[in-house]
Backbone as JSON, one array per atom type, in Angstrom:
{
  "sequence": "XXXXXXXXXXXXXXXXXXXXXXXXXXXXXXXXXXXXXXXXXXXXXXXXXXXXXXXXXXXXXXXXXXXXXXXXXXXXXXXXXXXXXXXXXXXXXXXXXXXXXXXXXXXXXXXXXXXXXXXXXXXXXXXXXXXXXXXXXXXXXXXXXXXXXXXXXXXXXXXXXXXXXXXXXXXXXXXXXXXXXXXXXXXXXXXXXXXXXXXXXXXXXXXXXXXXXXXXXXXXXXXXXXXXXXXXXXXXXXXXXXXXXXXXXXXXXXXXXXXXXXXXXXXXXXXXXXXXXXXXXXX",
  "N": [[11.9, -2.51, 30.26], [10.08, -1.67, 28.38], [12.03, -1.6, 26.26], [12.65, -3.98, 25.51], [10.28, -4.99, 24.94], [10.1, -3.99, 22.39], [12.82, -4.4, 21.21], [12.23, -7.72, 20.83], [10.08, -7.27, 19.09], [10.54, -6.41, 16.32], [12.31, -8.39, 16.12], [10.82, -10.35, 15.41], [9.67, -10.24, 12.86], [9.53, -10.85, 11.04], [7.73, -13.16, 11.02], [5.02, -13.0, 10.66], [2.29, -11.29, 9.16], [1.12, -9.48, 10.57], [2.47, -8.85, 12.37], [4.97, -7.74, 10.74], [3.19, -5.1, 10.11], [3.53, -4.39, 12.18], [5.45, -3.92, 13.3], [6.69, -1.96, 11.45], [5.15, 0.57, 11.52], [6.02, 1.08, 13.63], [8.85, 1.4, 13.91], [8.88, 3.63, 11.5], [7.26, 5.52, 12.33], [8.99, 5.86, 13.85], [11.83, 6.57, 12.67], [11.48, 8.64, 11.25], [9.88, 10.1, 12.8], [6.62, 10.66, 12.98], [3.72, 8.79, 11.57], [3.82, 7.11, 8.73], [3.25, 7.14, 5.3], [2.72, 3.35, 4.07], [3.95, 2.54, 1.67], [5.32, 2.15, -1.54], [8.99, 4.08, -1.79], [9.02, 6.57, -5.14], [10.94, 7.59, -7.52], [12.03, 10.96, -8.11], [13.22, 13.52, -7.36], [16.57, 13.63, -6.18], [17.09, 14.92, -4.29], [14.78, 14.49, -2.83], [12.59, 13.73, 0.61], [12.4, 10.79, 2.63], [9.69, 10.76, 2.9], [8.18, 12.41, 1.3], [9.04, 11.06, -1.28], [7.23, 9.19, -0.76], [5.01, 10.18, -1.05], [4.86, 10.93, -3.75], [4.95, 8.84, -5.26], [2.5, 8.2, -4.35], [1.21, 10.86, -5.3], [1.35, 10.18, -8.29], [-0.03, 8.33, -8.83], [-2.07, 9.13, -8.56], [-2.0, 11.25, -10.6], [-3.25, 9.69, -12.93], [-5.12, 9.38, -13.19], [-9.03, 10.69, -13.48], [-9.85, 14.14, -12.83], [-10.01, 13.63, -9.63], [-11.04, 15.42, -7.23], [-14.57, 16.35, -5.18], [-15.14, 13.68, -5.31], [-16.58, 10.23, -4.47], [-14.23, 8.11, -2.9], [-13.12, 5.18, -2.0], [-10.31, 3.22, -0.75], [-8.88, 0.34, -1.05], [-7.06, -1.57, 1.08], [-6.1, 0.49, 3.21], [-3.91, 0.65, 5.17], [-2.06, 3.0, 7.46], [-4.07, 4.23, 7.62], [-2.37, 6.77, 6.65], [-2.32, 7.78, 3.74], [-4.71, 8.11, 2.74], [-5.81, 10.36, 4.3], [-3.75, 12.31, 3.21], [-4.14, 12.53, 0.37], [-7.02, 13.65, 0.86], [-6.25, 16.06, 1.69], [-4.85, 16.92, -0.49], [-6.45, 16.56, -2.69], [-8.79, 17.44, -2.2], [-11.38, 15.75, -2.49], [-15.32, 14.26, -2.18], [-15.65, 12.78, -0.16], [-13.66, 10.08, 1.94], [-13.63, 6.77, 2.22], [-11.95, 4.18, 3.88], [-10.1, 1.17, 3.61], [-8.99, -1.71, 5.93], [-8.21, -5.15, 6.43], [-6.43, -5.14, 8.9], [-6.38, -4.84, 12.12], [-5.03, -3.05, 14.01], [-3.88, -0.97, 12.16], [-6.25, 0.35, 11.36], [-6.9, 1.41, 13.72], [-4.64, 3.01, 13.96], [-5.06, 4.45, 11.73], [-7.79, 5.4, 12.3], [-7.08, 7.27, 14.55], [-5.67, 9.28, 13.93], [-7.41, 10.48, 11.64], [-8.56, 11.6, 14.16], [-6.73, 13.12, 14.88], [-6.45, 15.16, 13.38], [-8.81, 16.11, 12.94], [-11.03, 15.39, 11.2], [-13.69, 15.24, 9.16], [-14.44, 14.27, 6.97], [-13.54, 11.59, 5.74], [-13.16, 7.64, 6.6], [-12.76, 5.14, 8.22], [-12.43, 1.7, 7.92], [-12.44, -1.71, 9.33], [-12.61, -4.47, 7.36], [-12.58, -7.07, 4.19], [-10.86, -7.19, 1.77], [-11.33, -9.42, -0.61], [-14.51, -9.77, -0.17], [-16.03, -7.27, 0.41], [-18.04, -6.5, 3.05], [-19.36, -4.12, 4.16], [-19.42, -2.36, 2.54], [-21.68, -0.44, 0.51], [-22.99, -1.62, -3.46], [-22.59, -0.33, -6.38], [-21.19, 2.18, -5.21], [-18.53, 3.68, -5.7], [-17.02, 6.46, -6.73], [-14.33, 6.36, -7.68], [-12.02, 3.64, -7.19], [-9.31, 3.11, -5.0], [-5.97, 1.25, -4.75], [-3.74, -0.07, -3.23], [-0.1, -1.52, -3.53], [-1.31, -3.54, -2.08], [-2.72, -5.85, -2.56], [-1.02, -7.88, -3.01], [-1.33, -9.24, -0.99], [-3.6, -10.84, -0.53], [-5.49, -13.91, -1.04], [-7.6, -14.7, -2.93], [-7.39, -13.0, -5.55], [-9.14, -13.25, -7.74], [-12.05, -13.09, -6.28], [-11.98, -10.3, -4.85], [-11.44, -9.11, -7.48], [-13.9, -9.12, -8.64], [-15.1, -8.0, -6.43], [-14.34, -5.34, -6.53], [-15.9, -4.87, -8.61], [-18.22, -4.7, -8.37], [-18.93, -2.72, -6.22], [-18.23, -0.14, -7.67], [-19.33, 2.65, -8.96], [-21.0, 2.89, -12.26], [-18.99, 3.44, -15.17], [-17.65, 4.13, -13.08], [-13.62, 5.09, -11.76], [-11.02, 2.91, -11.49], [-7.73, 2.09, -9.74], [-5.2, -0.4, -9.83], [-2.33, -0.7, -8.34], [0.15, -2.89, -8.07], [2.39, -5.23, -6.45], [4.04, -7.61, -8.77], [4.73, -11.46, -9.25], [7.86, -12.23, -11.37], [7.82, -14.51, -11.73], [6.79, -17.73, -12.7], [5.8, -19.56, -10.56], [5.21, -19.81, -7.21], [8.95, -20.16, -4.87], [10.75, -22.43, -3.33], [12.36, -20.92, -0.99], [10.97, -18.48, -0.88], [8.28, -19.72, -1.49], [7.57, -20.85, 1.29], [8.26, -18.52, 3.4], [6.84, -17.18, 2.63], [3.43, -17.84, 3.49], [3.12, -17.6, 5.97], [3.49, -14.22, 5.68], [1.76, -13.85, 4.3], [1.59, -13.47, 1.14], [0.87, -13.37, -1.65], [1.53, -13.62, -4.44], [0.59, -12.54, -7.32], [1.69, -13.58, -11.34], [2.57, -11.45, -13.98], [0.54, -12.7, -16.6], [-1.32, -13.98, -14.96], [-2.67, -11.55, -14.03], [-3.62, -10.5, -16.01], [-5.41, -12.12, -17.1], [-7.47, -12.4, -15.95], [-7.73, -9.8, -15.35], [-9.76, -9.82, -17.81], [-11.3, -11.4, -17.68], [-12.99, -10.44, -15.55], [-14.84, -7.97, -16.41], [-14.17, -5.81, -16.0], [-12.69, -2.77, -17.61], [-9.56, -2.0, -18.72], [-7.59, 0.64, -19.28], [-4.99, 1.33, -19.16], [-1.98, 0.26, -18.46], [1.16, 0.36, -16.7], [4.91, -0.5, -16.08], [6.29, 0.31, -13.35], [9.12, 0.08, -11.73], [11.62, 0.9, -12.15], [11.64, 3.22, -10.95], [10.9, 3.21, -8.7], [13.02, 1.56, -7.94], [14.72, 3.16, -8.12], [14.34, 4.99, -6.33], [13.85, 3.73, -3.47], [16.83, 3.09, -3.56], [17.9, 5.56, -2.18], [17.8, 5.61, 0.3], [20.25, 5.96, 1.73], [20.38, 8.71, 2.45], [17.96, 9.03, 4.2], [18.67, 8.35, 6.74], [18.53, 8.99, 10.15], [20.52, 10.65, 12.64], [22.55, 9.05, 14.84], [21.22, 8.98, 18.08], [23.29, 9.02, 21.22], [21.79, 8.29, 23.78], [20.07, 6.76, 23.62], [21.45, 4.91, 22.04], [21.52, 1.97, 21.59], [18.71, 1.13, 20.94], [18.38, 2.79, 18.4], [19.74, 1.7, 16.44], [19.02, -0.92, 16.06], [16.71, -0.18, 15.48], [17.15, 1.09, 13.09], [19.27, -0.99, 11.69], [16.42, -2.84, 11.27], [15.16, -1.47, 9.15], [16.82, -0.54, 6.82], [17.77, -3.65, 6.44], [14.93, -4.29, 5.43], [14.92, -2.21, 3.29], [16.98, -3.04, 1.88], [15.93, -6.0, 0.56], [14.07, -5.72, -0.43], [14.86, -3.84, -2.7], [16.5, -5.87, -3.63], [14.46, -8.37, -4.17], [13.31, -6.33, -6.28], [14.86, -7.14, -8.07], [15.75, -9.07, -9.23], [12.87, -10.4, -8.91], [10.18, -9.92, -9.32], [8.18, -7.8, -9.93], [6.96, -4.14, -10.54], [3.52, -3.13, -11.38], [1.42, -0.7, -12.37], [-2.21, -0.55, -12.72], [-4.96, 0.87, -14.22], [-8.47, 1.41, -14.79], [-11.76, 1.14, -15.88], [-15.51, 0.71, -14.74], [-17.51, -0.28, -17.08], [-20.14, 1.39, -18.5], [-23.62, 0.48, -18.28], [-25.08, -0.51, -21.24], [-27.9, 1.24, -22.91]],
  "CA": [[10.84, -3.87, 29.39], [9.44, -1.46, 26.81], [12.67, -1.24, 24.91], [13.25, -5.2, 25.13], [9.39, -5.45, 23.86], [10.71, -3.45, 21.04], [13.17, -5.43, 20.09], [11.44, -9.12, 20.39], [8.66, -6.87, 18.13], [11.31, -6.02, 15.51], [13.48, -9.66, 15.42], [9.92, -11.42, 15.15], [8.99, -8.78, 12.24], [9.5, -11.3, 9.18], [7.01, -14.14, 11.06], [4.02, -12.86, 10.59], [1.81, -10.16, 8.21], [0.51, -8.54, 11.41], [3.91, -8.16, 13.03], [5.59, -7.31, 9.74], [3.47, -4.05, 9.86], [3.11, -3.6, 13.6], [7.12, -2.9, 13.51], [6.86, -1.0, 10.26], [4.45, 1.45, 11.43], [6.71, 1.41, 14.65], [10.0, 1.79, 12.9], [8.73, 4.42, 10.2], [7.54, 6.72, 13.19], [10.58, 6.35, 14.98], [12.95, 7.36, 11.87], [10.41, 9.77, 10.66], [9.16, 11.7, 13.74], [5.45, 10.17, 12.68], [3.77, 7.51, 10.98], [4.12, 7.61, 6.9], [2.57, 6.03, 4.14], [3.66, 1.98, 4.13], [4.08, 1.63, 0.29], [7.25, 1.85, -1.92], [9.06, 5.08, -3.05], [8.55, 6.76, -6.27], [12.13, 8.72, -7.2], [11.76, 12.19, -8.46], [14.84, 14.14, -7.21], [17.63, 13.27, -5.13], [16.64, 15.38, -2.69], [13.7, 13.95, -1.88], [13.38, 13.02, 1.52], [11.51, 9.48, 2.2], [8.2, 11.27, 2.67], [8.13, 12.89, 0.13], [8.93, 9.81, -2.58], [6.57, 7.94, -0.58], [4.28, 10.94, -1.64], [5.03, 10.89, -5.0], [4.35, 7.43, -5.77], [0.42, 8.57, -4.49], [0.9, 12.03, -6.55], [1.98, 9.92, -9.5], [-1.1, 7.41, -9.03], [-3.53, 10.6, -8.76], [-2.54, 11.49, -11.68], [-3.25, 8.9, -13.8], [-6.76, 9.39, -12.97], [-9.15, 11.66, -14.21], [-9.76, 14.24, -11.93], [-11.24, 13.18, -8.32], [-11.83, 16.29, -6.53], [-15.44, 16.05, -5.0], [-15.5, 11.97, -5.46], [-15.99, 9.58, -3.22], [-13.29, 7.24, -2.96], [-12.88, 3.85, -1.61], [-9.28, 3.16, -0.43], [-9.06, -1.04, -0.07], [-5.85, -1.82, 1.73], [-5.84, 1.57, 3.46], [-3.17, 0.8, 6.22], [-2.46, 3.53, 8.87], [-4.78, 6.02, 7.02], [-1.68, 8.16, 6.11], [-2.1, 7.99, 2.19], [-6.13, 8.3, 2.61], [-5.13, 11.65, 4.7], [-3.07, 13.05, 2.52], [-5.27, 12.66, -0.41], [-8.04, 14.33, 1.51], [-5.64, 17.24, 2.3], [-4.28, 17.69, -1.6], [-7.08, 16.55, -3.72], [-10.41, 17.99, -2.2], [-12.62, 14.83, -2.89], [-16.16, 14.44, -0.77], [-15.98, 11.94, 1.06], [-13.17, 8.46, 1.57], [-13.88, 5.54, 3.22], [-10.4, 3.41, 3.72], [-10.79, -0.16, 4.55], [-7.83, -2.29, 5.73], [-8.64, -5.76, 7.39], [-5.42, -5.1, 10.01], [-7.07, -3.63, 13.15], [-3.92, -2.25, 14.15], [-3.56, 0.01, 11.28], [-7.48, 0.78, 11.2], [-6.81, 1.64, 15.15], [-4.15, 4.5, 13.8], [-5.96, 5.7, 11.23], [-8.16, 6.41, 13.39], [-6.81, 8.33, 15.79], [-4.4, 10.2, 12.86], [-7.9, 11.81, 12.16], [-8.89, 12.7, 15.41], [-6.14, 14.32, 15.9], [-6.42, 16.02, 12.36], [-9.82, 17.27, 13.39], [-11.31, 15.98, 9.65], [-15.1, 14.26, 9.05], [-14.95, 13.35, 5.64], [-12.87, 10.27, 5.9], [-13.9, 6.56, 7.7], [-11.87, 3.97, 8.46], [-13.38, 0.41, 8.67], [-11.85, -2.81, 9.21], [-13.53, -5.02, 6.33], [-11.77, -7.75, 3.62], [-10.44, -6.59, 0.02], [-12.58, -10.25, -1.09], [-15.69, -9.68, 0.66], [-16.49, -5.76, 1.4], [-19.49, -6.38, 3.76], [-19.8, -2.59, 4.7], [-19.53, -1.27, 1.29], [-22.82, -0.79, -0.54], [-22.78, -1.77, -4.47], [-22.5, 0.69, -6.97], [-21.04, 3.5, -4.42], [-17.79, 4.56, -5.46], [-16.56, 6.77, -8.02], [-12.74, 6.09, -7.25], [-11.27, 3.09, -5.95], [-8.12, 3.13, -4.71], [-6.0, 0.0, -4.08], [-1.74, 1.1, -3.48], [0.42, -2.14, -2.58], [-2.05, -4.27, -1.31], [-3.38, -6.8, -3.51], [-0.37, -9.09, -3.14], [-1.98, -10.38, 0.26], [-4.8, -11.63, -1.17], [-5.63, -15.16, -0.98], [-8.23, -14.44, -3.6], [-7.8, -11.98, -5.83], [-10.34, -12.7, -8.32], [-13.29, -12.31, -5.49], [-11.27, -9.02, -5.18], [-11.63, -8.07, -8.58], [-15.18, -9.04, -8.83], [-15.35, -6.49, -5.37], [-14.34, -4.17, -7.48], [-16.87, -4.11, -10.05], [-19.53, -4.52, -7.38], [-18.71, -1.32, -4.9], [-17.88, 1.14, -8.61], [-20.81, 3.19, -9.64], [-20.69, 2.21, -13.68], [-18.3, 4.54, -15.19], [-16.39, 4.83, -11.95], [-12.53, 4.63, -12.02], [-9.83, 2.32, -10.44], [-6.26, 2.33, -10.27], [-4.55, -1.43, -8.24], [-0.97, -0.63, -7.96], [0.63, -4.27, -6.9], [3.99, -5.67, -7.02], [4.15, -8.74, -9.38], [6.11, -11.82, -9.44], [8.19, -12.11, -12.51], [8.52, -16.35, -11.67], [5.51, -18.91, -13.22], [5.26, -19.88, -9.44], [6.54, -19.26, -5.77], [9.87, -21.38, -5.37], [12.48, -22.58, -2.41], [12.2, -19.78, 0.09], [9.5, -17.58, -1.05], [6.9, -20.61, -0.82], [7.6, -20.96, 2.78], [7.92, -17.27, 3.82], [5.31, -16.11, 1.94], [2.29, -18.2, 3.98], [2.94, -17.09, 7.18], [3.38, -13.16, 5.8], [0.42, -13.33, 3.63], [2.49, -12.79, 0.29], [0.09, -13.95, -2.94], [1.93, -12.41, -5.51], [0.27, -13.23, -9.51], [2.09, -13.04, -12.2], [1.5, -10.45, -14.83], [-0.09, -12.97, -17.48], [-2.93, -14.1, -14.63], [-3.22, -10.68, -13.55], [-3.91, -9.98, -17.44], [-6.1, -13.1, -17.93], [-8.13, -12.23, -14.58], [-9.12, -8.99, -15.83], [-10.37, -10.44, -19.32], [-13.24, -11.97, -17.04], [-13.6, -9.55, -14.29], [-15.63, -7.21, -16.96], [-13.4, -4.08, -15.5], [-12.1, -2.43, -18.38], [-8.57, -1.32, -18.67], [-6.86, 1.8, -20.38], [-3.44, 2.2, -19.01], [-0.81, -0.34, -17.5], [2.83, 0.99, -17.14], [5.77, -1.01, -15.35], [7.12, 1.32, -12.42], [9.77, -0.76, -11.35], [13.03, 1.09, -12.2], [11.49, 4.36, -10.54], [10.71, 2.55, -7.41], [14.12, 1.28, -7.29], [15.91, 4.04, -8.12], [13.72, 5.54, -5.2], [14.97, 3.16, -2.83], [18.38, 3.5, -3.72], [18.3, 7.12, -2.07], [17.99, 5.18, 1.38], [21.5, 6.16, 3.14], [20.05, 9.76, 2.45], [16.92, 9.27, 4.76], [19.01, 7.95, 8.07], [19.02, 10.01, 10.67], [21.36, 10.38, 13.35], [21.79, 7.75, 16.24], [21.55, 9.73, 19.34], [23.5, 8.31, 22.31], [21.27, 8.35, 25.03], [19.06, 5.65, 22.7], [21.91, 4.22, 20.8], [20.71, 0.56, 20.88], [17.07, 1.54, 20.58], [17.92, 3.41, 17.26], [20.41, 0.77, 16.2], [18.32, -1.56, 16.42], [15.38, 0.46, 13.89], [18.33, 1.44, 11.83], [19.16, -2.39, 11.08], [15.1, -3.44, 10.86], [14.85, -0.36, 7.93], [17.71, -1.04, 5.95], [17.72, -4.91, 5.84], [14.04, -4.04, 4.76], [15.24, -1.45, 2.24], [17.51, -4.22, 0.61], [15.04, -7.16, 0.48], [12.9, -4.76, -1.66], [15.45, -3.99, -3.87], [16.39, -7.56, -4.16], [13.78, -8.49, -4.86], [12.79, -5.67, -7.56], [15.78, -7.01, -9.5], [15.44, -10.61, -8.98], [11.97, -11.65, -9.2], [9.04, -9.04, -8.58], [8.14, -5.95, -10.7], [5.39, -3.24, -10.11], [3.09, -2.94, -12.27], [0.09, -0.04, -12.43], [-3.59, -0.67, -13.68], [-5.66, 2.22, -14.82], [-9.16, 1.35, -15.73], [-13.33, 1.4, -15.16], [-16.38, -0.19, -14.81], [-18.27, 0.15, -17.75], [-21.32, 1.83, -18.06], [-24.79, -0.83, -19.39], [-26.02, 0.0, -22.95], [-29.04, 1.62, -22.42]],
  "C": [[10.39, -3.23, 28.03], [10.81, -1.25, 25.79], [12.9, -2.7, 24.56], [11.95, -5.73, 24.43], [9.73, -4.91, 22.65], [11.54, -4.39, 20.02], [12.65, -6.77, 19.99], [10.46, -8.37, 19.48], [9.75, -6.88, 16.47], [12.36, -6.86, 15.3], [12.25, -10.41, 15.0], [9.31, -10.85, 13.88], [8.62, -9.53, 10.69], [8.56, -13.28, 9.49], [5.58, -13.92, 10.56], [3.87, -11.7, 10.11], [1.68, -9.21, 9.41], [1.74, -7.74, 12.02], [5.34, -7.44, 12.28], [5.22, -5.45, 9.82], [2.96, -3.67, 11.16], [4.46, -3.0, 14.08], [7.49, -2.29, 12.5], [6.3, 0.07, 10.93], [5.53, 1.98, 12.72], [7.9, 2.4, 14.28], [10.0, 3.01, 11.79], [8.17, 5.6, 11.23], [8.57, 7.16, 13.84], [11.88, 6.86, 14.26], [12.01, 8.49, 11.0], [9.68, 11.08, 11.8], [7.78, 11.4, 13.78], [5.53, 9.55, 11.47], [3.36, 8.03, 9.35], [3.16, 6.57, 6.79], [3.41, 4.56, 3.98], [3.39, 1.63, 3.03], [5.5, 2.35, -0.11], [7.05, 3.67, -2.12], [9.36, 5.23, -4.14], [9.89, 7.87, -6.2], [11.29, 9.59, -8.47], [12.98, 12.59, -9.0], [15.79, 13.25, -6.12], [17.25, 13.81, -4.26], [15.67, 15.18, -2.08], [13.28, 13.58, -0.47], [11.91, 10.89, 1.6], [10.03, 9.5, 2.08], [7.5, 12.0, 1.59], [8.33, 12.16, -1.38], [7.77, 9.24, -2.01], [5.18, 8.99, -1.23], [3.96, 10.94, -3.13], [4.61, 9.95, -6.01], [2.58, 7.84, -5.43], [-0.06, 9.94, -5.72], [0.55, 11.53, -7.8], [0.5, 9.1, -9.95], [-2.72, 8.02, -9.23], [-3.47, 11.02, -10.31], [-2.51, 10.88, -13.06], [-4.27, 8.66, -13.56], [-7.32, 10.64, -13.69], [-9.53, 12.45, -12.94], [-11.01, 14.18, -10.64], [-11.69, 14.17, -6.87], [-13.65, 16.37, -6.53], [-16.39, 14.76, -5.49], [-15.5, 11.53, -4.58], [-15.49, 8.26, -3.58], [-13.44, 6.2, -2.33], [-11.32, 3.74, -1.99], [-9.05, 1.84, 0.42], [-7.64, -1.01, 0.01], [-5.12, -0.26, 2.44], [-4.4, 2.05, 4.78], [-3.07, 1.49, 6.81], [-3.61, 4.54, 8.49], [-4.05, 6.8, 6.03], [-2.04, 8.42, 4.39], [-3.83, 8.94, 2.03], [-6.38, 10.09, 3.28], [-4.97, 12.74, 4.01], [-3.68, 13.54, 1.06], [-6.23, 13.55, -0.46], [-7.62, 15.66, 1.18], [-5.7, 18.09, 1.06], [-5.24, 17.65, -2.62], [-8.77, 16.8, -3.83], [-11.8, 16.51, -2.89], [-13.67, 15.0, -1.56], [-15.66, 13.6, 0.25], [-14.47, 10.71, 0.3], [-13.45, 8.31, 2.83], [-12.17, 4.94, 2.44], [-11.15, 2.15, 4.34], [-9.51, -1.08, 4.31], [-8.51, -3.86, 6.99], [-7.89, -5.85, 8.47], [-5.81, -4.3, 10.56], [-6.16, -2.49, 13.32], [-3.94, -0.86, 13.8], [-4.87, 0.74, 11.38], [-7.38, 1.76, 12.39], [-5.81, 3.21, 14.62], [-4.24, 4.99, 13.03], [-6.65, 6.52, 11.73], [-8.12, 7.44, 14.06], [-5.58, 9.34, 15.44], [-5.48, 11.15, 12.53], [-8.19, 12.0, 12.98], [-8.21, 12.85, 15.33], [-6.14, 15.82, 14.61], [-7.66, 16.61, 12.06], [-10.69, 17.13, 11.95], [-12.63, 14.67, 9.65], [-15.61, 14.0, 8.25], [-14.64, 12.32, 5.03], [-13.12, 9.5, 6.79], [-12.85, 5.56, 7.32], [-12.7, 2.78, 8.95], [-12.69, -1.03, 8.7], [-12.83, -4.08, 8.6], [-12.58, -6.26, 5.31], [-11.85, -7.62, 2.1], [-11.91, -7.41, -0.77], [-13.87, -10.38, -1.25], [-15.87, -8.54, 1.11], [-17.7, -5.72, 1.96], [-20.25, -4.63, 3.8], [-19.59, -1.76, 3.63], [-20.45, -1.88, 0.24], [-21.87, -0.7, -2.34], [-23.35, -0.54, -4.73], [-22.03, 1.99, -6.43], [-20.03, 4.38, -4.63], [-17.59, 5.28, -6.7], [-15.33, 6.56, -8.01], [-12.33, 5.34, -6.3], [-9.73, 2.52, -6.12], [-7.4, 1.65, -4.51], [-4.35, 0.14, -4.84], [-0.76, -0.29, -2.6], [-0.05, -3.09, -1.46], [-2.4, -5.57, -1.4], [-2.81, -8.21, -3.59], [-0.43, -10.22, -1.56], [-3.21, -10.83, 0.1], [-4.75, -12.52, -1.37], [-6.3, -15.52, -2.86], [-8.67, -13.87, -4.68], [-8.46, -12.09, -7.21], [-11.8, -12.23, -7.94], [-13.06, -10.95, -5.29], [-11.57, -7.88, -5.58], [-12.99, -7.78, -9.31], [-15.88, -8.08, -7.45], [-15.72, -5.31, -5.92], [-15.39, -3.52, -8.24], [-17.54, -4.0, -9.6], [-19.32, -3.12, -6.95], [-18.42, -0.17, -6.16], [-19.18, 1.35, -8.84], [-20.44, 2.78, -11.45], [-20.42, 4.07, -13.97], [-17.01, 4.68, -14.23], [-15.15, 4.13, -12.31], [-11.84, 3.53, -10.75], [-8.76, 2.22, -10.81], [-5.91, 0.68, -8.79], [-3.41, -0.62, -9.11], [-0.91, -1.93, -7.45], [1.98, -4.94, -7.45], [3.89, -7.21, -7.38], [5.27, -9.56, -9.63], [6.31, -12.16, -10.88], [8.45, -14.03, -13.35], [6.77, -16.61, -11.91], [4.72, -18.76, -11.49], [5.98, -19.45, -8.29], [7.6, -20.49, -5.5], [10.22, -21.01, -3.97], [11.67, -20.79, -1.1], [11.06, -18.97, 0.31], [8.09, -18.36, -1.18], [7.08, -20.73, 0.26], [7.52, -20.07, 3.62], [6.54, -16.8, 3.22], [4.08, -16.62, 2.53], [2.63, -17.33, 5.23], [2.77, -15.52, 6.9], [2.16, -12.43, 4.96], [0.03, -12.89, 2.53], [1.51, -13.78, -1.02], [0.56, -13.03, -3.73], [1.63, -13.6, -6.91], [1.68, -12.69, -10.35], [1.76, -12.17, -13.17], [0.64, -11.13, -16.26], [-1.18, -13.61, -16.66], [-3.21, -13.05, -14.73], [-4.14, -10.52, -15.03], [-5.15, -10.79, -17.81], [-7.58, -12.93, -16.51], [-8.86, -11.14, -15.02], [-9.84, -8.67, -16.79], [-11.76, -11.15, -18.72], [-13.58, -11.49, -16.01], [-14.58, -8.7, -15.21], [-15.27, -5.69, -16.68], [-12.87, -4.26, -17.11], [-10.15, -2.02, -18.37], [-8.48, -0.68, -19.55], [-6.24, 2.1, -20.21], [-2.96, 1.08, -18.21], [0.43, 0.75, -17.74], [3.39, -0.08, -15.47], [6.44, 0.44, -14.43], [8.32, 0.72, -11.61], [11.06, -0.06, -11.23], [12.7, 2.88, -11.14], [11.78, 4.0, -9.01], [12.11, 2.14, -6.89], [14.7, 1.97, -6.86], [15.47, 4.9, -6.7], [14.24, 5.1, -3.69], [16.19, 2.75, -2.66], [18.7, 4.67, -2.44], [18.63, 6.15, -0.5], [18.97, 5.89, 2.4], [20.43, 7.58, 3.36], [18.79, 10.04, 3.52], [17.58, 9.23, 6.24], [19.0, 8.88, 8.85], [20.21, 9.59, 12.2], [21.61, 9.61, 14.36], [21.99, 8.82, 17.28], [22.64, 8.91, 20.56], [22.62, 7.75, 23.4], [20.17, 6.95, 24.54], [19.68, 4.97, 21.66], [21.69, 3.06, 20.34], [19.71, 0.11, 20.09], [17.53, 1.93, 18.72], [19.11, 2.19, 16.75], [19.66, -0.5, 15.59], [17.32, -1.07, 14.98], [15.71, 0.78, 12.92], [18.42, -0.05, 11.08], [17.8, -2.78, 10.25], [14.87, -2.38, 9.53], [15.47, -1.08, 6.64], [17.71, -2.92, 5.31], [16.06, -5.11, 4.71], [13.63, -3.44, 3.12], [15.86, -2.34, 1.19], [17.01, -5.31, -0.2], [14.32, -6.59, -0.36], [13.88, -4.72, -2.56], [16.0, -5.13, -4.58], [15.45, -8.23, -5.06], [12.96, -8.08, -6.49], [13.43, -6.47, -8.52], [16.06, -7.83, -9.78], [14.47, -11.48, -9.58], [10.6, -11.16, -9.43], [9.16, -7.4, -9.8], [6.84, -5.08, -10.12], [5.02, -2.54, -10.99], [1.17, -1.54, -11.44], [-1.31, -0.4, -12.99], [-4.73, 0.18, -13.45], [-7.03, 1.5, -15.49], [-10.97, 1.79, -15.3], [-14.37, 0.53, -15.48], [-17.34, 0.03, -16.09], [-19.99, 0.23, -17.62], [-22.3, 1.58, -19.11], [-25.01, 0.01, -20.01], [-26.92, -0.11, -22.56], [-30.23, 0.22, -23.91]]
}
């Protein structure tokens, strides 16, 4: 029965946003023997494992910011919390608060935090477009990596970014952006249950101008991400005979998602990073 349940979850992963992340957490843990970050890989070396390629993306994003040691970090869209725990272990912030709207993700995050016995990382269920649990002017650094494309009202999200940052505080938003003017065909139909709300680059630029946030760096890293995904064949474990059908199902789920991600990045999406800050009021 447990195996049947897993098959059903994997086969239904494309029907809702929550199903997708539950299936992805399950598949990645199975393939890597641990929960991993939920974001895309970033190419640096051919020999990089999947986990290292994901670490590469986090490290690259952090490298675009001023040093975050001893800073108050807010990660919006923290997923299963693995990235926040990695940042805490490697960059020495004073505290990290991770926010995600998906309770199942936060349950995993708290479990991983407790397992690591860490007391300066906290995970909360909250909405990026209305951060009810985050005080104004409280974060030195705000991170939002591969989450904003799920937000129906990104204008409200940018207002919240401005509100919760301290004056002079930094932010980094890494998002998957549409290269089309509007959603069309299958993407429009599939996007509703999956919670996909892709902006194009022009819309992002316009909304940043309205937000009072200052952008001081922007970069398109699509090529590095596509090359990262292209190494997926090196990451697949051998199929165990005693769990043959389960392993085949997980491998197919993983490969289909990888190929879809590469296809979309080739045809209709790009991966952008925006770095900026909240201005200090003039005295």
